[in-house]
N, C-alpha and C positions, 0 to 999 in steps of 0.2 A: 288694757293692753297687757301682754304677757312677754316675758323674756323668751328668747329662742329656745333655750333648753327646757323651760317649763311647757311651752307650746308643743315642742316635739314630744315630750313625755305624755302630755295630755291627749294628743291627737294621733300618735303613732298607731296605737292598737285599733281605734275606730277606722282609720284609713285602711289598714290591712284588711279589716273585716268587710269594708265596702268593696275592696278589690281594686282600688285605684293604683295605678303604677306611678310611683313618685319619681323614679330615676329615668332619665333619658340621656342621650349622648351629649347634648349641649348643656353647659352650666346654666345659661340663661333660662332654658326651657325646664331644667330640673328645678330651679328656684321658682319659676312660674307655677309648675305643677304642685309644688309644696304649698305655695300660697293659695292656689286654687282649691286644694283640699281643705285648707283652713277656712277659706271663704264658704265652701260648701257645708262646713260644719257650723257656720254662723259666727266665726271669729271676726272681730272688727278689723284687725290688722290685715287678715287675708282679703277682706272685702275692699279695704282701702288700697291694698296693693293692686288688685285687679282693676280698680278704677283708674289708677295711675299707670298701669302697664303700657298702654298705647303711647304715653309720653316718655316713659322710661326706656322702652326697648331700643329706639334708635340711639339714645344717649349711652346705654350700656354697650351696644354694638360698637359705637365710636370709641368708647373707653377700652374695649377688648382689642381693637385694632391699633391702639396707641402703643407707643414704645414701651411704656411701663406695663401694658397689658399684653405683652408678647407679640406685638405687631410692629409695623414700620411706619405708621402714619402719625402725623402731628394732629393733636386735638386743639381746636380753637378754644380760647379762654371762655367764650360765651357758652359753649357746650358743657364745659366743666361746671360753670356757674349754674346752668340749667339743671344738671344732675344733682348738684349740691342742694339746690332749692327743693327739688322733688324729694330727696332723701330727708331733708329737714321736715318737710310737710308730712311725709309718711310716718316718720318716727315720733312726731309730736314734740321734738326738741326745739327750743328757741335758740337762736344764734347767740343771744346774750349769755346763755348758760354754758357755752362751749369755752374751752380754754383759749386764751390768746397767746400766740407765739410771739416772741420778741422779734423786732425788726432790727436787722444788723445794718448799720451804715458803714460800708467799706470804701 
């Protein structure tokens, strides 16, 4: 697995040489195109992203239409949890290694 900046430096030139267009109008599709390029170059993170894309796309769409995502719709807690689970799976991070925020009892 590589960090975003390392992956970008590593694959930017080969992607240009292949002639793939990385940018599109939608952020979701721009991200998908970038990971598709990584997958095409044999990167494990890119391949994992493409495997999870059918699960992630509706979750990302819901997040984008939510109030914090510049929309006006509420997002159900289960959708947030599903996206959280997919991101943990993709990143390879265990939930135990994440910081715990204090619970305030007011």
